[in-house]
C-alpha positions as CSV (number, residue, x, y, z in Angstrom):
1,M,30.6,-5.5,-13.1
2,P,33.1,-8.4,-12.4
3,A,33.9,-10.9,-15.1
4,G,31.4,-13.7,-15.2
5,S,28.6,-11.7,-13.4
6,E,27.1,-10.1,-16.5
7,P,23.3,-10.6,-16.5
8,F,21.7,-13.1,-18.8
9,G,19.4,-11.9,-21.5
10,F,16.2,-12.8,-19.5
11,E,17.5,-10.9,-16.5
12,R,17.1,-7.7,-18.5
13,L,13.4,-8.2,-19.1
14,P,11.2,-5.5,-17.3
15,V,9.0,-6.7,-14.5
16,T,6.6,-3.7,-14.3
17,G,4.0,-5.6,-16.2
18,L,4.2,-8.6,-13.8
19,A,3.9,-6.1,-10.9
20,A,0.8,-4.6,-12.5
21,A,-0.7,-8.1,-12.8
22,I,-0.1,-8.6,-9.1
23,I,-1.8,-5.3,-8.2
24,A,-4.8,-6.2,-10.5
25,A,-5.2,-9.6,-8.9
26,L,-5.0,-8.0,-5.4
27,A,-7.8,-5.6,-6.4
28,A,-10.0,-8.5,-7.6
29,P,-10.5,-10.7,-4.5
30,A,-13.9,-11.7,-5.8
31,L,-12.1,-14.0,-8.3
32,G,-11.1,-16.2,-5.3
33,P,-8.3,-18.7,-5.7
34,A,-7.7,-17.6,-9.3
35,A,-6.5,-14.2,-8.1
36,T,-4.2,-15.8,-5.6
37,V,-2.7,-18.1,-8.3
38,V,-2.0,-15.0,-10.5
39,Q,-0.2,-13.3,-7.6
40,L,1.9,-16.3,-6.8
41,A,2.8,-16.9,-10.5
42,C,3.8,-13.3,-11.1
43,L,5.8,-13.2,-7.9
44,A,7.7,-16.4,-8.9
45,A,8.4,-14.9,-12.3
46,I,9.7,-11.6,-10.8
47,L,12.0,-13.5,-8.4
48,S,13.2,-15.7,-11.2
49,L,14.0,-12.8,-13.5
50,R,15.9,-11.0,-10.6
51,W,17.3,-14.2,-9.0
52,R,20.7,-12.7,-8.3
53,R,19.2,-10.0,-6.1
54,V,16.9,-12.4,-4.1
55,P,19.4,-13.1,-1.2
56,R,20.1,-9.4,-0.7
57,L,16.4,-8.7,-1.1
58,L,15.4,-11.0,1.7
59,L,18.3,-9.9,4.0
60,A,17.5,-6.2,3.6
61,G,13.7,-6.9,4.0
62,L,14.1,-8.8,7.3
63,P,12.6,-5.9,9.3
64,L,9.6,-5.9,7.1
65,L,9.3,-9.7,7.2
66,A,9.6,-9.9,10.9
67,L,5.9,-9.5,11.7
68,A,5.0,-12.2,9.2
69,L,7.7,-14.6,10.4
70,F,6.5,-14.0,14.0
71,A,2.9,-14.8,12.9
72,A,4.1,-18.1,11.3
73,A,6.1,-18.8,14.5
74,S,2.9,-18.4,16.6
75,V,2.2,-22.0,15.7
76,L,4.3,-22.8,18.8
77,W,1.7,-21.2,21.3
78,S,-1.4,-20.8,19.2
79,D,-4.8,-22.0,20.4
80,V,-5.2,-23.5,16.9
81,P,-1.7,-24.3,15.6
82,A,-2.7,-25.6,12.2
83,I,-4.6,-22.3,11.4
84,S,-1.7,-20.1,12.6
85,L,0.8,-22.0,10.5
86,R,-1.3,-21.9,7.4
87,Y,-2.2,-18.2,7.5
88,G,1.2,-17.2,9.0
89,L,2.9,-18.7,5.9
90,Q,0.5,-16.9,3.7
91,L,1.3,-13.6,5.4
92,V,5.0,-14.3,4.8
93,V,4.4,-14.7,1.1
94,T,2.4,-11.5,1.1
95,A,5.2,-9.6,2.9
96,V,7.8,-11.1,0.4
97,M,5.5,-9.8,-2.4
98,G,5.6,-6.3,-1.0
99,V,9.3,-6.3,-0.4
100,A,9.9,-7.5,-3.9
101,L,7.8,-4.8,-5.5
102,G,9.4,-2.1,-3.3
103,R,13.0,-3.2,-3.9
104,L,13.0,-4.7,-7.4
105,L,11.1,-1.8,-9.1
106,T,12.0,1.8,-9.0
107,L,9.5,4.0,-7.3
108,R,8.3,5.4,-10.6
109,E,7.8,1.8,-11.9
110,L,5.9,1.0,-8.7
111,V,3.5,3.9,-9.2
112,L,3.0,2.9,-12.8
113,A,2.3,-0.7,-11.8
114,V,-0.3,0.5,-9.3
115,F,-1.9,2.7,-11.9
116,I,-2.0,-0.1,-14.6
117,G,-3.2,-2.8,-12.1
118,T,-5.9,-0.8,-10.5
119,T,-7.1,0.5,-13.9
120,I,-7.5,-3.1,-15.2
121,A,-9.2,-4.3,-12.0
122,C,-11.5,-1.3,-11.6
123,L,-12.5,-1.2,-15.3
124,A,-13.2,-4.9,-15.2
125,G,-15.3,-4.4,-12.1
126,L,-17.3,-1.6,-13.9
127,A,-17.8,-3.9,-16.9
128,S,-19.0,-6.8,-14.7
129,G,-21.8,-4.7,-13.1
130,R,-21.7,-6.8,-9.9
131,G,-23.7,-5.1,-7.2
132,G,-24.0,-5.3,-3.5
133,M,-26.1,-3.7,-0.8
134,S,-25.4,-0.7,1.4
135,E,-27.4,1.3,3.9
136,G,-28.4,3.6,1.1
137,G,-29.4,0.8,-1.3
138,P,-27.6,-1.2,-4.0
139,V,-24.1,-0.1,-5.1
140,L,-21.5,-1.4,-7.5
141,I,-18.9,-3.6,-5.9
142,G,-17.3,-5.1,-9.1
143,L,-14.5,-7.6,-8.4
144,A,-13.7,-6.1,-5.0
145,G,-16.2,-8.1,-3.0
146,S,-17.6,-5.3,-1.0
147,K,-18.6,-1.6,-1.3
148,N,-15.8,-0.5,1.1
149,Q,-13.2,-2.4,-0.8
150,I,-14.0,-1.1,-4.2
151,S,-13.9,2.5,-2.7
152,Y,-10.4,1.8,-1.3
153,F,-9.1,0.3,-4.5
154,A,-10.5,3.3,-6.3
155,L,-8.5,5.5,-3.9
156,F,-5.3,3.9,-5.0
157,W,-6.4,4.3,-8.6
158,L,-7.1,8.0,-8.0
159,G,-3.8,8.6,-6.3
160,S,-1.7,6.8,-8.8
161,S,-3.6,8.5,-11.7
162,L,-2.9,11.9,-10.3
163,C,0.8,11.2,-9.8
164,V,1.3,9.5,-13.2
165,M,-0.5,12.5,-14.8
166,A,1.9,14.8,-13.0
167,S,5.1,12.8,-13.8
168,S,7.2,14.2,-16.6
169,A,9.1,10.9,-16.7
170,D,6.1,9.1,-18.1
171,R,5.0,9.0,-21.7
172,P,2.4,11.6,-22.9
173,L,-0.1,8.9,-23.8
174,T,0.3,7.3,-20.4
175,R,-0.3,10.7,-18.7
176,I,-3.4,11.3,-20.9
177,A,-4.8,7.9,-19.9
178,A,-4.1,8.7,-16.2
179,A,-6.0,12.0,-16.6
180,L,-9.0,10.2,-18.2
181,A,-9.0,7.6,-15.3
182,L,-9.7,10.3,-12.8
183,V,-13.4,10.4,-13.7
184,P,-14.2,6.7,-13.2
185,A,-12.0,6.5,-10.1
186,A,-13.9,9.4,-8.5
187,F,-17.2,7.8,-9.5
188,L,-16.4,4.5,-7.8
189,I,-15.4,6.4,-4.6
190,V,-18.6,8.4,-4.5
191,Q,-21.0,5.6,-5.4
192,G,-19.4,3.2,-2.9
193,D,-21.4,4.9,-0.1
194,S,-18.4,4.8,2.2
195,A,-17.9,7.9,4.4
196,T,-14.4,6.8,5.2
197,A,-13.4,6.5,1.6
198,L,-14.9,9.9,0.8
199,V,-13.0,11.6,3.6
200,S,-9.9,9.7,2.6
201,A,-10.3,10.9,-1.0
202,V,-10.5,14.5,0.1
203,V,-7.4,14.1,2.3
204,L,-5.5,12.4,-0.5
205,A,-6.2,15.1,-3.0
206,G,-5.4,17.8,-0.5
207,L,-2.2,16.1,0.6
208,L,-1.0,15.7,-3.0
209,G,-1.9,19.3,-3.7
210,L,0.1,20.5,-0.7
211,L,3.1,18.4,-1.7
212,A,2.9,19.9,-5.2
213,L,3.1,23.3,-3.7
214,A,5.9,22.3,-1.4
215,A,7.8,21.1,-4.4
216,L,8.1,24.7,-5.6
217,L,9.9,25.7,-2.3
218,G,13.5,25.3,-1.5
219,R,14.8,22.9,1.1
220,G,14.5,25.5,3.8
221,G,10.9,26.3,2.9
222,R,10.0,22.6,2.9
223,L,11.7,22.1,6.3
224,F,9.8,25.0,7.7
225,A,6.5,23.7,6.3
226,L,7.1,20.3,7.9
227,V,8.1,21.7,11.2
228,A,5.0,24.0,11.2
229,A,2.8,21.0,10.3
230,A,4.3,19.0,13.3
231,L,3.7,22.0,15.6
232,L,0.1,22.3,14.5
233,A,-0.4,18.5,15.1
234,I,0.5,19.0,18.8
235,P,-2.7,20.8,19.7
236,A,-4.7,18.4,17.5
237,A,-3.3,15.5,19.5
238,V,-4.2,17.2,22.8
239,A,-7.7,17.9,21.6
240,L,-8.1,14.4,20.1
241,P,-10.8,13.3,22.7
242,Q,-12.9,16.3,21.8
243,I,-12.4,15.6,18.1
244,E,-13.5,12.0,18.5
245,R,-16.7,13.2,20.3
246,E,-17.4,15.6,17.5
247,I,-16.9,12.9,14.9
248,S,-19.2,10.6,16.9
249,I,-21.9,13.3,16.8
250,I,-21.4,13.8,13.0
251,Q,-21.6,10.0,12.5
252,T,-24.9,9.7,14.4
253,D,-26.7,12.9,13.6
254,V,-25.4,13.7,10.1
255,L,-24.4,10.4,8.6
256,G,-27.1,8.3,10.3
257,K,-24.7,5.7,11.8
258,D,-25.7,4.0,15.0
259,Q,-24.0,5.0,18.2
260,R,-22.0,1.9,18.4
261,L,-20.6,2.3,14.9
262,T,-22.5,-0.7,13.5
263,G,-21.4,-2.9,16.3
264,R,-17.7,-2.0,16.2
265,T,-17.6,-0.8,19.8
266,L,-18.9,-4.2,20.9
267,L,-16.2,-5.9,18.9
268,W,-13.6,-3.7,20.5
269,E,-14.8,-4.6,24.0
270,E,-14.5,-8.3,23.1
271,A,-11.0,-7.7,21.6
272,D,-9.9,-5.9,24.8
273,S,-11.0,-8.8,26.9
274,L,-9.1,-11.3,24.7
275,I,-6.0,-9.1,24.7
276,R,-5.9,-9.1,28.5
277,Q,-5.9,-12.9,28.5
278,A,-2.6,-13.1,26.5
279,P,-1.0,-9.6,26.3
280,V,2.5,-10.5,25.3
281,V,2.3,-13.0,22.4
282,G,-1.4,-13.3,21.8
283,H,-3.6,-16.3,21.0
284,G,-1.9,-17.2,17.7
285,Y,-2.3,-15.7,14.3
286,K,-5.9,-16.0,13.1
287,A,-6.6,-18.4,16.0
288,I,-9.5,-16.3,17.3
289,W,-11.7,-15.9,14.3
290,L,-11.0,-19.3,12.9
291,G,-10.9,-21.1,16.2
292,P,-13.5,-22.0,18.9
293,K,-13.2,-18.5,20.6
294,G,-14.5,-16.8,17.5
295,K,-17.7,-18.9,17.0
296,G,-19.7,-16.9,19.5
297,L,-18.3,-13.6,18.2
298,L,-19.3,-14.5,14.7
299,A,-22.8,-15.6,15.7
300,R,-23.4,-12.4,17.6
301,N,-22.4,-10.3,14.6
302,G,-24.5,-12.4,12.2
303,Q,-21.4,-13.9,10.4
304,T,-20.5,-17.4,9.6
305,D,-17.0,-17.1,7.9
306,G,-14.2,-15.9,10.1
307,R,-11.7,-15.6,7.2
308,A,-13.2,-12.3,6.1
309,F,-14.2,-10.9,9.5
310,H,-12.1,-8.9,12.0
311,F,-12.2,-6.5,14.9
312,H,-12.2,-3.4,12.6
313,D,-9.0,-2.2,14.3
314,T,-5.6,-3.3,13.1
315,F,-4.0,-2.6,16.5
316,R,-6.5,-4.7,18.4
317,E,-6.3,-7.4,15.8
318,L,-2.6,-7.7,16.1
319,L,-2.7,-7.5,19.9
320,A,-5.3,-10.3,20.1
321,D,-3.4,-12.5,17.7
322,L,0.3,-11.7,18.3
323,G,0.3,-9.6,21.5
324,I,2.5,-6.6,22.2
325,I,5.5,-8.2,20.4
326,G,3.4,-8.4,17.1
327,L,2.3,-4.7,17.5
328,V,5.8,-3.5,18.0
329,L,7.1,-5.5,15.0
330,F,4.3,-3.7,13.0
331,L,5.0,-0.2,14.3
332,L,8.8,-0.1,14.1
333,P,9.1,-0.2,10.3
334,L,6.3,2.4,10.1
335,A,8.2,4.8,12.5
336,Y,11.3,4.4,10.4
337,A,9.3,5.1,7.2
338,A,7.8,8.2,8.7
339,L,11.2,9.6,9.6
340,R,12.5,8.6,6.2
341,S,9.6,10.3,4.5
342,V,10.4,13.6,6.2
343,L,14.0,13.5,5.1
344,L,13.0,12.6,1.5
345,L,10.5,15.4,1.3
346,V,12.9,18.0,2.7
347,A,15.5,16.9,0.1
348,A,13.3,16.9,-2.9
349,I,9.7,16.2,-4.0
350,D,8.6,14.6,-7.2
351,A,5.5,12.7,-8.3
352,P,6.6,9.2,-7.2
353,R,7.7,10.4,-3.8
354,A,4.4,12.3,-3.3
355,F,2.5,9.1,-4.2
356,A,4.5,7.0,-1.7
357,V,4.1,9.4,1.2
358,A,0.4,10.2,0.5
359,T,-0.6,6.6,0.0
360,L,1.2,5.5,3.1
361,F,-0.6,8.2,5.0
362,I,-4.0,7.2,3.6
363,I,-3.5,3.6,4.5
364,L,-2.5,4.4,8.0
365,L,-5.5,6.6,8.5
366,R,-7.6,3.4,8.5
367,V,-5.5,1.3,11.0
368,R,-8.0,2.1,13.9
369,T,-11.1,1.3,11.9
370,E,-10.1,-1.4,9.4
371,L,-7.7,-4.2,9.0
372,V,-4.6,-3.4,6.9
373,V,-2.5,-6.4,7.7
374,G,-3.6,-9.8,6.3
375,P,-2.7,-12.5,3.7
376,F,-3.0,-11.4,0.1
377,L,-4.4,-8.0,1.1
378,M,-3.8,-5.0,-1.2
379,E,-3.1,-2.7,1.8
380,T,-0.5,-5.1,3.2
381,V,1.4,-5.4,-0.1
382,L,1.3,-1.7,-0.7
383,L,2.3,-0.8,2.8
384,T,5.2,-3.2,2.7
385,A,6.3,-2.1,-0.8
386,L,6.1,1.6,0.0
387,V,8.1,1.2,3.3
388,A,10.7,-0.9,1.4
389,A,10.9,1.7,-1.4
390,L,11.2,4.7,1.0
391,A,14.0,2.9,2.9
392,A,16.0,2.3,-0.2
393,L,15.4,5.6,-2.0
394,P,18.3,8.0,-2.2
395,L,17.7,11.4,-0.7
396,A,18.5,13.3,-3.9
397,A,15.7,13.3,-6.5
398,P,16.6,11.5,-9.7
399,Q,17.9,14.0,-12.2
400,A,16.6,14.0,-15.7
401,A,19.2,13.0,-18.2
402,P,20.9,16.1,-19.6
403,A,20.3,17.0,-23.2
404,L,23.1,15.8,-25.4
405,A,25.3,18.6,-26.7
406,P,25.4,18.8,-30.5
407,R,28.3,17.0,-31.9
408,R,30.9,19.1,-33.6
409,P,31.8,17.8,-37.1
410,V,35.2,16.2,-37.3
411,R,37.4,17.5,-40.0
412,R,39.0,14.7,-41.9
413,P,42.4,15.3,-43.4
414,S,42.5,15.8,-47.1
415,S,43.7,13.0,-49.3
416,K,46.9,15.0,-49.9
417,S,47.7,15.2,-46.2
418,Q,47.2,11.4,-45.9
419,R,49.8,10.7,-48.5
420,T,53.2,9.8,-47.2
421,P,56.2,11.4,-48.7
422,A,58.1,9.4,-51.2
């Protein structure tokens, strides 16, 4: 390190605890403004402790910040400029939060922060006993605000617990705590009465299990397995329309959902109409649901607050708000992360890498049924953080520190040999 660039004492302080506090606040949206204040305060503290790296952080994170910056810039053509400016800036802060967590923490520290943060928030939610209604009756929603959200937060809790438990780099007590957390995490997912969360939990556990098996193979074996998975995905893509029809039958005949997916298809039809009106740059970020065009949509869906309502499709939401340009800015970093994930998994697999790839996959499973991009949203922060971490991660897995060789005793010269001749 060049002279004069040695870090100050406070710059050596760890930031994993601050990152865990951000995750806990993200998993407790029911706390309202208090949760947002905690997130902003912890982000400011992290950037202050790592202030030397902030310019490089923002420069390297520009591809991940591009969507949020474009959302803020939509004030120039938005139907409701003040709304687009306000929520666009909030999305910029959210993206910066994700980039900071992904670049200023090691991947192992990020997994640990997710585990600690979700543990705090989910246990606090269990202790609160706050309930909500579902089609099957009352369910526990804790500090999440809804039954779906608590199930999704519990998914992140489950995934991080499994990976911390499997990580030899973590302390034994931490791994024991992670093993114990599996039971309440599974309970929250099951009791949440969310079919999507249940399916996602099965996929998550199966994917982590497959990655654990792949870790036992050599590079050639892992490459073969990934190529085979890609080849198997081709007929699945061709048969996608038939798969969707079968899923629809299961939803209506087995799960008892209505044929229009609780009104989602009606929302999608409205979204498609709005997209056709401004296909390139959209109507402005959040200008639909918080503007005059959203009042009729909200009324038809029995809603009054457009801040928490959306089209239940991330692609359509982005197309309606930010057009084709916004969707491209969202997809490009994800495409790079997918390619990077393949290279990383072929090179080596450890618990943090498995968590990053599996969690990224689980979030992306919901892009066509839920909104995963929004201000101070857990999914947005994790998505950004994981993409940033995967982009910066070296291909070679971190090697454990080699055991120190026993030091050989040094023979000291006798007192006679030390005497100088007269």
